[in-house]
Structures are given as structure tokens and as C-alpha cells.
N, C-alpha and C positions, 0 to 999 in steps of 0.2 A: 426547648432544649436549649436554645442560644442564650436562655436566661442564664444559666449556669455558667457560661463562658463571662458573661458579664459581671456576675457575683466574683469570681475567680480574679478577674482584671483589676478591682477595684479592693480585694484584697491584698493583692501585690503592688498596686499605686494608686493609694489612697486618692491622691488628687486628680486621677485621670477624668477626663471628660469622654462619653462615649456617645457617639451620633452612630445612628444604624439609618442604612439604604437599605429597603425593604420594599416589597409589593405594597400598594396601597391598602389591599384588603388587611394587612397585618398592624396597620397605625392603631387602632383601638387596643390590641395586644399590648403593643409595645409602650403605649400609654400606662398601662398599669403596672409596667416594671420600673420600680424607682431608680434603679441604677441606670437607665436610659437617659440622655439628655434632652435629646428630640429624634425623631424618626424623619428621613429624608425620603420623598416618594420616589420609586422606581416604576417609571413609567412604561418600559420595555416588558412585552409579555414573557414570560418563560418559554425559551427556545428559539426566540428571534434574536438575531444578530446585531442589526441597524448600527453599524459602527458610526455613522456620523452621529445619530444622537448620543452614543456612548462617549463620543469626541465630546460632544456640548455638554454632558453630565459633568463629565470629568472637570472641562474648564471652569465651570459655574462652580465648582468645588476648590480649583486651586487658590482662592483665596481666604479660605478656610484655616489654614495655617496647619492642617492635621501632619501629625509628626510619622504615625502609625496606622495602616490598616492590617485588618486581617479578613482574609476573603474565606467565607465558609465554603461555598460551592467548589466544585472541582475542576469547572471548565475554564476555558482558556479566555472565553468572551469576557467573564464574571471578573478578570484580572485586570480586564481594560480600563475599566474608569478610574482606579487608583492610581496607575500608571498615568493616565492623561491629565489625573488631578497634582501631580508632581508629589506625591506622598513619597518620602524617604524610605521607608521600610515598609515591605509588603510580605505579608505573611501568609502561607495557605500550604496545602498538602500538594504533593507530586499528583499531576493530572493533564491529561491534554496539551503535552508540549508546553508548560508554562515556563521554563527556562527563559529568563531574562524579565517576564511578565512580573515574577516574583523573585526578590532578592533575598528573602528567607524562605528559602524551600525546604518543607518540611518531606522525607523520603516515601516513607510505607504507612499510611493511617492504619494499616491493619494491624501494626502491633497493638493497637487499642481495640480491644472486642466491641466496646457499645460506643454509640455515636455520641453520646453526651462526653464520652472520655475524648473523643477526636476534636469536637469543640474545644473542652476546656485545655487540653495540651497546647493549643496554639497559644494561651495564652504566658506561657512558660519559656525559657528558651532551649532551644533545639537538644542542647546537651545535658541541660536535666529534666525535660519533661516526663520522660520512662519512669525517673525515680519519684515524680513529685506529683503524678497524675494516676489516680484510682478510684475506680467507682464508688468505693466505700467512703472515700475522702472529698466526694463534691457536694457541694451544696445543692439541693433540689431547688426546681422553679416555684416561686411563690408570687403569685398576681394578687395586686390589691384588689380588694373590694370595694364600688362605689355605692355607699348605702342609701343616697338620695336617688341613685339611678334603679338601684333594686327595688325600693319603695315604689318608685311612679311605675316600674314595669309590672310588679306585681297588682297593682291597682289597676292598670290599662286590660291586664290579662285576666282580671277576677280571681287572682289566686289568693288562697290563704295558706295557713299553717297550723289550722286547727289539727290536722292528723300530721303525724311524720311522713316525710317527702323521701321517697327513692326514685332515683331520675334512671332514665333509659336512655340508652343511645343505639339506636337499631341500626341505624344507616351506615353505607360504607361507601364513601366516594370511589375509592381503587376499584371495587367490583366485587361481585358476590362470592369469591371465594374468601372473603372476609367477614362475611354476612350470617351472623348465627340466624336459623330460620324463624318467621315472624310467630308461627304457632307457638314456639318454645317460649319466645319472649311474652306470648300472650299467656301462657301455663304461668309462668314464674310472677307476671303482673297479677295474675289472679289469686295467688295463693299469699301475697303478699299483701293485697287490699283484705283478703280473709283476716289476715293477721292485725289489721288495724292500721296499715300506711295509705296513703295515697300515692299515687305514680305520676310523674311529670315525665313526658317523652321529648327528647331534644334532636334536632337536626336542620337540614336544610330544606329549601323547598322541594329539592329532590328526593326526601326522606317523609315527604307528607304521605305517601300512598302506601309505605310499611308500617307508618305509626297508624293509619287508619286501619290497617289490616290488623293491627294486635287489638286497637280500640274495639273494631267490631266483632273481634272473638270473644268479648268478654261477656258475661252475662247481664241482662240490663240493670241489675240492680247494683253492678260493680261501676257502671258507667261513668256515673257522677266522680268518681274518686280516680279517675284516669283522665289525664289532660295532653292533649297533642299540641305542644308548641313548634313541632316544626315547621319551618318557612314563617313564623310568627315573631319571632325575635331576631335582633343583628346580634354578630358575634358577642361585642361586648356586653349585649342582654342578657345571652345563654352564661355568660361567665358569671355575672353577678348572680343568676337564677340557680347554675349548679352548686354555687356556694350555699345555696339552702337546703340542699339535700344531704342527708346523713349519709347515704351510700349511693354510688352510681354502677349500674351493671352496662357495660359498653363493649363494643367489637374494638379491634385495633384501629382507632381512629385520632384525629385530632381532638375531638372532644374527651377522648379518654386522659389524654396529656392536660388538658385542662383542667379536668374534673380533679386529678391528682392534685393541680397545681392551686386549686384552693381550698384543698384540705378534706376532701369528702375521701370516704372509705371507698376503695375500687374493687369490683369483680371486672377484671380483663380477660377477656374471651378472643383465643388465637386461633385462625384457622389455618389460611395457608402461609402466614408470616410466622416470625418468632419473635419472644420475647428476649432472646438472647443479642439483639442488636438493640431494640429501642423500646424497653421497657418501660411503664410509667413509673416516675422517681416520685415513689414515696414508702413510707415504711408501712402504709395500711393498704396492703393489696393481697389480693388472691389473684395470683394469674391460673387461667384453665386452659388446658390444652390436649390433644390425642397424641400420644406416640405411635406415629403410623410409618412406613417404611418413604411414602410416599409426601411426606410433609417435613420440613417446610419447603413448599415449593415457590412460593413468592408470586405466582400467578394471578391475572386478575379473575380469570375464570379457572376451575376446575380442570386440567387437562384431560383427567377420566372419567369427567362428567358424573360424579357420584357425591362429592362434598362430604364424604364420610367423616372428615376430620371436624366438620361441624356440628354433622348429625349426630356423631357419637357423643357430643356433649349433652347432655340429658338434663333439664330441668332441675332434678335432684341433685346433680352436682352441683348447679348454680346457688341451690338453696342450701346447700350443706356448707358452700363457701361464705355464703352470707351469714349465716348463723356463727361460723368461726370468727369472724369478723366483729360481730356484737358481743362476743363474749367478753367478760370484764378483765 
């Protein structure tokens, strides 16, 4: 979602050069954003303070002559490196006593409903942002596809497009309260294969078992048309392969946002979380959730131990959403 901020910056300041300090794992994604000049590896793990290393990183950037820094996280420690780098204008939202660390401090990010609005607002002057930023005028993320990498990855994994491809993203790193049950994914996969599609399942190595459960639940004659890619691709390879899917069915996850950013139809399944804050940024989406008194709770595990917000989302609801997306 930060790509929408980069897009807005270049709309406002066409000659700006944007470098991004970010975790190493995100580097391949940043390379697919044409707005980004270069990515700078952030070696300090999330949650670690490490003042000495932050000082060293800041001083290593001091000679780059940056004029502005936009600090997206809300922690005090995230504002230290731009300060140590001597960057004159340091912009970010109020949080964790950042007075002095930031000199363009924005008072309350909750004046914007969506996370992407909160990001994009930081491209605007404080007095203008409320009038100039809205979800309806924000440019959605759009990742570049590397056709060569895509072709090589398909060859390595013995993938073809003889049948139309539907992607499934059944994992949820956050926790089980975001994970639609594997048996319901299997029912949907079986129906889609009956209709002449093939199914590619995406995820990290942590998702191999849930994808295997979905695969094993299919009738033997359908198994050749369901491919478990969890743990078999890098993140950037998954980007290129998701672009081959006409539709992706996903839990609320990072891959859901990637699929939106490569132009897929999206069916987004929400359990404990809410699309009112971080929806996929696309006009080709169907968002499914159940209105319940206890949701959204934003918990990793269901505090009531019933997961009804997910179990009440039946395969027929997902298939109806799929059909509506494919209508001309």
C-alpha cells in the first residue's frame, strides 16, 4: 500500500527521487515499483531498538543529501535514522513521544479511515491533506511483471495455462482467526475444477500443510488440476504467477494485496479483521464477511473458540461472488 504514497509524491513532485529504507524481504517487491529509485536494506529486525546500529545507518545516509524523510511506522525508534542522517524535514504521524524526532508532526491519523489514506496524506502539506486525500482519488498499487522470470518459473514448476487459472491463498500468517477452513477451500476448488479451471495454491512454507490438506480432499481425478505452490516460490516469483490467475480467492493477507496489485479479480475473505481499514485496492473485488456482534475482534485466535465469522461464510457465498465477478 505504500506504493500509493510513492505515486502521489511523484504526482506532486515530478522530479523527486524516492529511496526506500525497508526490510530485506521487501526488496524484490520494491524493485517491481517503477516509482522507487532504490531500496536500502534495513537490517534491524522488527521490535529491536539497537541504538548504535541505527546511528551507524543514519550516518551512512548523511552524505546522500536527502531533503525529506517520510516515516510511515508510528514508533519513536523508526524516526531515529532520519534524525541521525541529518534530514531537514522529517514527516510522520504523532506516536510514541516523537516530539523533536519529527519536525513535521501530523496530529491524528485517525482522521482518515483507511491505512492507504494515512500513508498518502503524508505526501501533502499538513494544512491541505484533509481536503486533498480520499480513498476515491488514490491511485492503487500496480506491480510490474517480469515476463522472463514468469516464463522461467512456469517451466521450472511444470505449469501450463491450457486451462484458465484460479489462485487460492489459504494461509494466514497472522493466525487462525483469519483463515477460512481448508475443507471449504477444497469444496470451492473442486467446483472450479469441475467448471474447467485449474487451481494454483500460493503461500509460504508455513502454508504447505493447509494447501496439502486442500489437495488431499479433492477426488483423485481432479488432483492433476490442483497445484500446491506453497513454499516452492520466492515472493517475486509468486507475484509473477499470481498475474497469470484471472481470479484469486484469498484470506486477508499480504498475497491478497499482491494479487490486487497485479490486476486479478479478488474475492477477499475476512474473519477477525475488517475491510474498513485495509481493503484490497482494486475495483475488481468482492469482499465477504459476516456481520456478528463479536467481529471484528482483530485477534489472532478466536477468543470465543468458535470461529463462526469464518464458518458461516459458506462455499456457495464464495462461488456466487466468483460468478458475479465474471459477469460481463
